[in-house]
PyMOL Python script that loads the backbone (N, CA, C, O; Angstrom):
from pymol import cmd

cmd.read_pdbstr("""\
ATOM      1  N   MET A   1      75.653  66.402 146.100  1.00  0.00           N
ATOM      2  CA  MET A   1      76.967  66.689 145.476  1.00  0.00           C
ATOM      3  C   MET A   1      78.551  66.945 145.548  1.00  0.00           C
ATOM      4  O   MET A   1      79.053  66.211 146.399  1.00  0.00           O
ATOM      5  N   LYS A   2      79.099  67.431 145.168  1.00  0.00           N
ATOM      6  CA  LYS A   2      81.034  66.953 145.231  1.00  0.00           C
ATOM      7  C   LYS A   2      81.409  68.554 145.017  1.00  0.00           C
ATOM      8  O   LYS A   2      81.339  69.164 143.950  1.00  0.00           O
ATOM      9  N   LEU A   3      81.773  69.014 146.142  1.00  0.00           N
ATOM     10  CA  LEU A   3      81.895  70.980 145.206  1.00  0.00           C
ATOM     11  C   LEU A   3      83.254  70.729 145.570  1.00  0.00           C
ATOM     12  O   LEU A   3      83.552  69.669 146.120  1.00  0.00           O
ATOM     13  N   THR A   4      84.329  71.841 145.247  1.00  0.00           N
ATOM     14  CA  THR A   4      85.957  71.781 146.509  1.00  0.00           C
ATOM     15  C   THR A   4      85.526  73.870 146.979  1.00  0.00           C
ATOM     16  O   THR A   4      85.489  74.822 146.201  1.00  0.00           O
ATOM     17  N   VAL A   5      85.389  73.853 147.860  1.00  0.00           N
ATOM     18  CA  VAL A   5      85.387  75.312 148.824  1.00  0.00           C
ATOM     19  C   VAL A   5      86.475  75.470 149.205  1.00  0.00           C
ATOM     20  O   VAL A   5      86.698  74.740 150.171  1.00  0.00           O
ATOM     21  N   ASN A   6      87.576  76.281 148.832  1.00  0.00           N
ATOM     22  CA  ASN A   6      88.796  77.227 149.131  1.00  0.00           C
ATOM     23  C   ASN A   6      89.255  76.115 149.177  1.00  0.00           C
ATOM     24  O   ASN A   6      89.245  75.710 150.340  1.00  0.00           O
ATOM     25  N   GLY A   7      89.920  74.948 148.035  1.00  0.00           N
ATOM     26  CA  GLY A   7      90.455  73.995 148.297  1.00  0.00           C
ATOM     27  C   GLY A   7      90.388  72.788 148.406  1.00  0.00           C
ATOM     28  O   GLY A   7      91.075  71.902 147.896  1.00  0.00           O
ATOM     29  N   GLU A   8      89.121  72.734 149.423  1.00  0.00           N
ATOM     30  CA  GLU A   8      89.369  71.916 149.489  1.00  0.00           C
ATOM     31  C   GLU A   8      87.873  70.568 149.425  1.00  0.00           C
ATOM     32  O   GLU A   8      86.888  70.971 148.807  1.00  0.00           O
ATOM     33  N   ALA A   9      87.817  69.765 149.757  1.00  0.00           N
ATOM     34  CA  ALA A   9      86.741  68.530 148.551  1.00  0.00           C
ATOM     35  C   ALA A   9      85.708  68.323 149.659  1.00  0.00           C
ATOM     36  O   ALA A   9      85.819  67.439 150.509  1.00  0.00           O
ATOM     37  N   HIS A  10      84.944  68.982 149.612  1.00  0.00           N
ATOM     38  CA  HIS A  10      83.150  68.863 150.897  1.00  0.00           C
ATOM     39  C   HIS A  10      82.143  67.690 149.289  1.00  0.00           C
ATOM     40  O   HIS A  10      82.313  67.475 148.089  1.00  0.00           O
ATOM     41  N   GLU A  11      81.143  67.290 150.413  1.00  0.00           N
ATOM     42  CA  GLU A  11      79.885  66.615 150.068  1.00  0.00           C
ATOM     43  C   GLU A  11      78.636  66.931 150.605  1.00  0.00           C
ATOM     44  O   GLU A  11      78.342  66.281 151.609  1.00  0.00           O
ATOM     45  N   ILE A  12      77.487  68.082 150.055  1.00  0.00           N
ATOM     46  CA  ILE A  12      77.244  68.982 150.497  1.00  0.00           C
ATOM     47  C   ILE A  12      75.865  69.130 149.532  1.00  0.00           C
ATOM     48  O   ILE A  12      76.150  69.456 148.379  1.00  0.00           O
ATOM     49  N   ALA A  13      74.701  68.984 149.740  1.00  0.00           N
ATOM     50  CA  ALA A  13      73.504  68.898 149.737  1.00  0.00           C
ATOM     51  C   ALA A  13      72.686  70.429 149.377  1.00  0.00           C
ATOM     52  O   ALA A  13      71.461  70.376 149.270  1.00  0.00           O
ATOM     53  N   THR A  14      73.294  71.603 149.218  1.00  0.00           N
ATOM     54  CA  THR A  14      72.622  72.769 148.659  1.00  0.00           C
ATOM     55  C   THR A  14      72.326  73.053 146.797  1.00  0.00           C
ATOM     56  O   THR A  14      72.702  72.386 145.833  1.00  0.00           O
ATOM     57  N   ALA A  15      71.788  73.887 146.846  1.00  0.00           N
ATOM     58  CA  ALA A  15      71.903  74.380 145.484  1.00  0.00           C
ATOM     59  C   ALA A  15      72.126  75.476 145.412  1.00  0.00           C
ATOM     60  O   ALA A  15      72.494  76.123 144.431  1.00  0.00           O
ATOM     61  N   THR A  16      71.985  75.704 146.146  1.00  0.00           N
ATOM     62  CA  THR A  16      71.788  77.324 144.901  1.00  0.00           C
ATOM     63  C   THR A  16      73.040  77.743 146.449  1.00  0.00           C
ATOM     64  O   THR A  16      72.815  77.247 147.553  1.00  0.00           O
ATOM     65  N   LEU A  17      74.947  79.212 146.073  1.00  0.00           N
ATOM     66  CA  LEU A  17      75.675  79.668 146.781  1.00  0.00           C
ATOM     67  C   LEU A  17      74.763  79.676 147.550  1.00  0.00           C
ATOM     68  O   LEU A  17      74.424  78.608 148.058  1.00  0.00           O
ATOM     69  N   ALA A  18      73.920  81.175 147.951  1.00  0.00           N
ATOM     70  CA  ALA A  18      73.386  81.520 149.220  1.00  0.00           C
ATOM     71  C   ALA A  18      73.809  80.466 150.375  1.00  0.00           C
ATOM     72  O   ALA A  18      74.404  80.641 151.438  1.00  0.00           O
ATOM     73  N   GLU A  19      73.104  78.926 149.568  1.00  0.00           N
ATOM     74  CA  GLU A  19      72.675  78.046 150.905  1.00  0.00           C
ATOM     75  C   GLU A  19      73.728  77.568 151.245  1.00  0.00           C
ATOM     76  O   GLU A  19      73.750  77.038 152.356  1.00  0.00           O
ATOM     77  N   LEU A  20      74.787  77.576 150.549  1.00  0.00           N
ATOM     78  CA  LEU A  20      76.289  76.654 150.915  1.00  0.00           C
ATOM     79  C   LEU A  20      76.998  77.831 151.609  1.00  0.00           C
ATOM     80  O   LEU A  20      77.935  77.477 152.323  1.00  0.00           O
ATOM     81  N   LEU A  21      76.761  79.136 151.558  1.00  0.00           N
ATOM     82  CA  LEU A  21      77.668  80.149 151.980  1.00  0.00           C
ATOM     83  C   LEU A  21      76.630  80.041 153.709  1.00  0.00           C
ATOM     84  O   LEU A  21      77.069  80.605 154.711  1.00  0.00           O
ATOM     85  N   ALA A  22      75.719  79.497 153.728  1.00  0.00           N
ATOM     86  CA  ALA A  22      74.579  79.446 155.345  1.00  0.00           C
ATOM     87  C   ALA A  22      75.233  78.150 155.936  1.00  0.00           C
ATOM     88  O   ALA A  22      75.491  78.374 157.118  1.00  0.00           O
ATOM     89  N   THR A  23      75.619  76.816 155.554  1.00  0.00           N
ATOM     90  CA  THR A  23      76.119  75.570 155.331  1.00  0.00           C
ATOM     91  C   THR A  23      77.159  75.580 155.890  1.00  0.00           C
ATOM     92  O   THR A  23      77.558  74.750 156.707  1.00  0.00           O
ATOM     93  N   LEU A  24      77.671  76.470 155.526  1.00  0.00           N
ATOM     94  CA  LEU A  24      79.340  76.558 155.893  1.00  0.00           C
ATOM     95  C   LEU A  24      79.564  77.938 157.111  1.00  0.00           C
ATOM     96  O   LEU A  24      80.639  78.199 157.651  1.00  0.00           O
ATOM     97  N   ASP A  25      78.419  78.587 157.309  1.00  0.00           N
ATOM     98  CA  ASP A  25      78.623  79.482 158.593  1.00  0.00           C
ATOM     99  C   ASP A  25      79.357  80.548 158.277  1.00  0.00           C
ATOM    100  O   ASP A  25      79.987  81.242 159.074  1.00  0.00           O
ATOM    101  N   TYR A  26      79.247  80.756 156.535  1.00  0.00           N
ATOM    102  CA  TYR A  26      80.156  82.304 156.381  1.00  0.00           C
ATOM    103  C   TYR A  26      79.256  83.228 156.328  1.00  0.00           C
ATOM    104  O   TYR A  26      78.382  82.623 155.706  1.00  0.00           O
ATOM    105  N   GLU A  27      78.618  84.789 156.634  1.00  0.00           N
ATOM    106  CA  GLU A  27      77.396  85.609 156.479  1.00  0.00           C
ATOM    107  C   GLU A  27      77.929  86.592 156.561  1.00  0.00           C
ATOM    108  O   GLU A  27      78.824  86.880 157.357  1.00  0.00           O
ATOM    109  N   GLY A  28      77.243  87.542 155.386  1.00  0.00           N
ATOM    110  CA  GLY A  28      77.438  88.939 155.779  1.00  0.00           C
ATOM    111  C   GLY A  28      77.800  89.397 153.970  1.00  0.00           C
ATOM    112  O   GLY A  28      78.794  89.028 153.345  1.00  0.00           O
ATOM    113  N   ASN A  29      77.015  90.011 153.602  1.00  0.00           N
ATOM    114  CA  ASN A  29      77.139  90.600 151.770  1.00  0.00           C
ATOM    115  C   ASN A  29      79.355  91.276 152.036  1.00  0.00           C
ATOM    116  O   ASN A  29      79.954  92.115 151.363  1.00  0.00           O
ATOM    117  N   TRP A  30      79.562  90.947 152.505  1.00  0.00           N
ATOM    118  CA  TRP A  30      81.375  92.330 152.380  1.00  0.00           C
ATOM    119  C   TRP A  30      81.966  90.737 152.011  1.00  0.00           C
ATOM    120  O   TRP A  30      82.977  90.906 151.329  1.00  0.00           O
ATOM    121  N   LEU A  31      81.707  89.237 152.211  1.00  0.00           N
ATOM    122  CA  LEU A  31      82.224  88.020 151.357  1.00  0.00           C
ATOM    123  C   LEU A  31      82.549  88.457 149.803  1.00  0.00           C
ATOM    124  O   LEU A  31      81.811  89.263 149.236  1.00  0.00           O
ATOM    125  N   ALA A  32      83.260  88.101 149.394  1.00  0.00           N
ATOM    126  CA  ALA A  32      83.491  87.615 147.873  1.00  0.00           C
ATOM    127  C   ALA A  32      84.101  86.181 147.399  1.00  0.00           C
ATOM    128  O   ALA A  32      85.158  85.561 147.517  1.00  0.00           O
ATOM    129  N   THR A  33      82.533  85.976 146.657  1.00  0.00           N
ATOM    130  CA  THR A  33      82.182  85.211 145.985  1.00  0.00           C
ATOM    131  C   THR A  33      83.210  84.369 144.719  1.00  0.00           C
ATOM    132  O   THR A  33      83.852  85.279 144.194  1.00  0.00           O
ATOM    133  N   ALA A  34      83.523  83.282 144.180  1.00  0.00           N
ATOM    134  CA  ALA A  34      83.684  82.527 142.755  1.00  0.00           C
ATOM    135  C   ALA A  34      83.400  81.957 142.870  1.00  0.00           C
ATOM    136  O   ALA A  34      83.525  81.491 144.003  1.00  0.00           O
ATOM    137  N   VAL A  35      82.514  81.102 141.709  1.00  0.00           N
ATOM    138  CA  VAL A  35      82.236  79.901 140.800  1.00  0.00           C
ATOM    139  C   VAL A  35      83.354  79.844 139.891  1.00  0.00           C
ATOM    140  O   VAL A  35      83.646  80.794 139.165  1.00  0.00           O
ATOM    141  N   ASN A  36      84.319  78.184 139.925  1.00  0.00           N
ATOM    142  CA  ASN A  36      84.771  78.561 138.793  1.00  0.00           C
ATOM    143  C   ASN A  36      85.508  79.034 137.756  1.00  0.00           C
ATOM    144  O   ASN A  36      85.657  78.764 136.564  1.00  0.00           O
ATOM    145  N   SER A  37      86.195  80.313 139.047  1.00  0.00           N
ATOM    146  CA  SER A  37      86.895  81.560 138.937  1.00  0.00           C
ATOM    147  C   SER A  37      86.048  82.841 138.140  1.00  0.00           C
ATOM    148  O   SER A  37      86.528  83.784 137.509  1.00  0.00           O
ATOM    149  N   ASP A  38      84.105  82.387 138.510  1.00  0.00           N
ATOM    150  CA  ASP A  38      83.926  83.109 137.500  1.00  0.00           C
ATOM    151  C   ASP A  38      83.094  84.305 139.251  1.00  0.00           C
ATOM    152  O   ASP A  38      82.464  83.846 140.204  1.00  0.00           O
ATOM    153  N   LEU A  39      83.508  85.878 138.973  1.00  0.00           N
ATOM    154  CA  LEU A  39      82.822  86.490 140.073  1.00  0.00           C
ATOM    155  C   LEU A  39      81.584  85.980 140.269  1.00  0.00           C
ATOM    156  O   LEU A  39      80.908  85.754 139.265  1.00  0.00           O
ATOM    157  N   VAL A  40      80.965  85.660 141.755  1.00  0.00           N
ATOM    158  CA  VAL A  40      79.804  86.177 142.054  1.00  0.00           C
ATOM    159  C   VAL A  40      78.753  87.348 142.975  1.00  0.00           C
ATOM    160  O   VAL A  40      78.728  87.375 144.205  1.00  0.00           O
ATOM    161  N   HIS A  41      78.265  87.893 142.444  1.00  0.00           N
ATOM    162  CA  HIS A  41      78.151  89.281 143.116  1.00  0.00           C
ATOM    163  C   HIS A  41      76.955  88.524 144.370  1.00  0.00           C
ATOM    164  O   HIS A  41      76.150  87.596 144.288  1.00  0.00           O
ATOM    165  N   ALA A  42      77.352  89.470 145.486  1.00  0.00           N
ATOM    166  CA  ALA A  42      76.306  89.085 146.580  1.00  0.00           C
ATOM    167  C   ALA A  42      74.793  88.949 146.546  1.00  0.00           C
ATOM    168  O   ALA A  42      74.175  88.452 147.487  1.00  0.00           O
ATOM    169  N   ALA A  43      74.016  89.552 145.073  1.00  0.00           N
ATOM    170  CA  ALA A  43      73.137  89.769 145.124  1.00  0.00           C
ATOM    171  C   ALA A  43      72.369  88.855 144.131  1.00  0.00           C
ATOM    172  O   ALA A  43      71.167  88.592 144.089  1.00  0.00           O
ATOM    173  N   GLU A  44      73.313  88.477 143.407  1.00  0.00           N
ATOM    174  CA  GLU A  44      73.389  87.167 142.798  1.00  0.00           C
ATOM    175  C   GLU A  44      73.419  85.571 143.302  1.00  0.00           C
ATOM    176  O   GLU A  44      73.331  84.564 142.600  1.00  0.00           O
ATOM    177  N   ARG A  45      73.590  85.688 144.925  1.00  0.00           N
ATOM    178  CA  ARG A  45      73.933  84.638 145.769  1.00  0.00           C
ATOM    179  C   ARG A  45      72.610  83.163 145.404  1.00  0.00           C
ATOM    180  O   ARG A  45      72.594  81.982 145.057  1.00  0.00           O
ATOM    181  N   ALA A  46      71.583  84.390 145.819  1.00  0.00           N
ATOM    182  CA  ALA A  46      70.182  83.349 146.229  1.00  0.00           C
ATOM    183  C   ALA A  46      69.509  82.584 145.386  1.00  0.00           C
ATOM    184  O   ALA A  46      68.843  81.607 145.730  1.00  0.00           O
ATOM    185  N   LEU A  47      69.722  83.203 143.631  1.00  0.00           N
ATOM    186  CA  LEU A  47      69.414  82.749 142.785  1.00  0.00           C
ATOM    187  C   LEU A  47      70.738  81.796 141.911  1.00  0.00           C
ATOM    188  O   LEU A  47      70.554  81.242 140.828  1.00  0.00           O
ATOM    189  N   PHE A  48      71.894  81.786 142.592  1.00  0.00           N
ATOM    190  CA  PHE A  48      73.091  81.495 141.533  1.00  0.00           C
ATOM    191  C   PHE A  48      72.813  79.739 141.518  1.00  0.00           C
ATOM    192  O   PHE A  48      72.870  79.304 142.668  1.00  0.00           O
ATOM    193  N   GLN A  49      72.455  78.374 140.209  1.00  0.00           N
ATOM    194  CA  GLN A  49      72.222  77.137 140.818  1.00  0.00           C
ATOM    195  C   GLN A  49      74.253  76.985 141.188  1.00  0.00           C
ATOM    196  O   GLN A  49      75.186  77.729 140.885  1.00  0.00           O
ATOM    197  N   LEU A  50      74.176  75.302 142.158  1.00  0.00           N
ATOM    198  CA  LEU A  50      75.789  75.020 141.987  1.00  0.00           C
ATOM    199  C   LEU A  50      75.799  73.850 141.387  1.00  0.00           C
ATOM    200  O   LEU A  50      75.028  73.095 141.980  1.00  0.00           O
ATOM    201  N   LYS A  51      76.182  73.471 140.716  1.00  0.00           N
ATOM    202  CA  LYS A  51      76.999  72.255 139.842  1.00  0.00           C
ATOM    203  C   LYS A  51      78.198  70.878 140.465  1.00  0.00           C
ATOM    204  O   LYS A  51      79.350  70.776 140.887  1.00  0.00           O
ATOM    205  N   ASP A  52      77.154  70.126 140.205  1.00  0.00           N
ATOM    206  CA  ASP A  52      78.453  68.759 140.452  1.00  0.00           C
ATOM    207  C   ASP A  52      79.635  69.477 140.301  1.00  0.00           C
ATOM    208  O   ASP A  52      79.609  70.536 139.674  1.00  0.00           O
ATOM    209  N   GLY A  53      80.345  69.187 140.632  1.00  0.00           N
ATOM    210  CA  GLY A  53      82.725  69.504 140.593  1.00  0.00           C
ATOM    211  C   GLY A  53      82.690  70.919 140.230  1.00  0.00           C
ATOM    212  O   GLY A  53      83.217  71.376 139.216  1.00  0.00           O
ATOM    213  N   ASP A  54      81.890  71.757 141.314  1.00  0.00           N
ATOM    214  CA  ASP A  54      81.677  73.025 141.256  1.00  0.00           C
ATOM    215  C   ASP A  54      83.345  73.078 142.055  1.00  0.00           C
ATOM    216  O   ASP A  54      84.039  72.268 142.668  1.00  0.00           O
ATOM    217  N   ARG A  55      83.508  74.946 141.508  1.00  0.00           N
ATOM    218  CA  ARG A  55      84.944  74.958 142.825  1.00  0.00           C
ATOM    219  C   ARG A  55      84.632  76.276 143.051  1.00  0.00           C
ATOM    220  O   ARG A  55      84.578  77.202 142.241  1.00  0.00           O
ATOM    221  N   ILE A  56      84.443  76.269 144.164  1.00  0.00           N
ATOM    222  CA  ILE A  56      83.954  77.773 144.883  1.00  0.00           C
ATOM    223  C   ILE A  56      85.194  78.341 146.040  1.00  0.00           C
ATOM    224  O   ILE A  56      85.859  77.722 146.871  1.00  0.00           O
ATOM    225  N   GLU A  57      85.156  79.529 145.730  1.00  0.00           N
ATOM    226  CA  GLU A  57      86.423  81.003 146.640  1.00  0.00           C
ATOM    227  C   GLU A  57      85.197  81.486 146.961  1.00  0.00           C
ATOM    228  O   GLU A  57      84.249  81.822 146.251  1.00  0.00           O
ATOM    229  N   ILE A  58      85.403  81.467 148.485  1.00  0.00           N
ATOM    230  CA  ILE A  58      85.418  82.204 149.387  1.00  0.00           C
ATOM    231  C   ILE A  58      86.348  83.693 150.054  1.00  0.00           C
ATOM    232  O   ILE A  58      87.397  83.810 150.686  1.00  0.00           O
ATOM    233  N   LEU A  59      85.740  84.269 149.737  1.00  0.00           N
ATOM    234  CA  LEU A  59      87.151  85.103 150.720  1.00  0.00           C
ATOM    235  C   LEU A  59      86.619  86.386 151.328  1.00  0.00           C
ATOM    236  O   LEU A  59      85.636  87.105 151.146  1.00  0.00           O
ATOM    237  N   SER A  60      87.633  86.372 152.093  1.00  0.00           N
ATOM    238  CA  SER A  60      86.693  87.960 153.161  1.00  0.00           C
ATOM    239  C   SER A  60      87.944  88.782 154.102  1.00  0.00           C
ATOM    240  O   SER A  60      88.814  88.292 154.822  1.00  0.00           O
ATOM    241  N   PRO A  61      87.718  89.865 153.856  1.00  0.00           N
ATOM    242  CA  PRO A  61      88.620  90.311 154.407  1.00  0.00           C
ATOM    243  C   PRO A  61      89.699  90.292 155.827  1.00  0.00           C
ATOM    244  O   PRO A  61      89.185  89.595 156.702  1.00  0.00           O
ATOM    245  N   MET A  62      90.664  90.712 156.139  1.00  0.00           N
ATOM    246  CA  MET A  62      91.358  90.431 157.151  1.00  0.00           C
ATOM    247  C   MET A  62      92.229  91.418 157.492  1.00  0.00           C
ATOM    248  O   MET A  62      92.979  92.097 156.791  1.00  0.00           O
ATOM    249  N   GLN A  63      91.963  91.401 159.057  1.00  0.00           N
ATOM    250  CA  GLN A  63      92.523  92.625 160.069  1.00  0.00           C
ATOM    251  C   GLN A  63      94.440  92.687 159.747  1.00  0.00           C
ATOM    252  O   GLN A  63      95.019  92.063 158.857  1.00  0.00           O
ATOM    253  N   GLY A  64      94.888  93.339 160.459  1.00  0.00           N
ATOM    254  CA  GLY A  64      96.340  92.806 160.442  1.00  0.00           C
ATOM    255  C   GLY A  64      96.768  94.608 160.164  1.00  0.00           C
ATOM    256  O   GLY A  64      95.974  95.547 160.125  1.00  0.00           O
ATOM    257  N   GLY A  65      98.585  94.655 159.968  1.00  0.00           N
ATOM    258  CA  GLY A  65      98.888  95.612 159.937  1.00  0.00           C
ATOM    259  C   GLY A  65     100.572  95.665 160.272  1.00  0.00           C
ATOM    260  O   GLY A  65     101.164  96.744 160.288  1.00  0.00           O
TER     261      GLY A  65
END
""", "prot")
cmd.dss("prot")
cmd.show_as("cartoon", "prot")
cmd.util.cbc("prot")
cmd.orient("prot")
């Protein structure tokens, strides 16, 4: 299926948001995720079904000063 992840097009064969994160090597419950501008909590990712054309944003905290 075709997805847009952080503004980049991807062809991915995963069914859930949790599978997508694992495929793209994103790990940790401290990540913030949104699908089509709707927040998806960490506890819901394993059951959240992705659809062709979804736009996913994956945000992680940055260090700096």
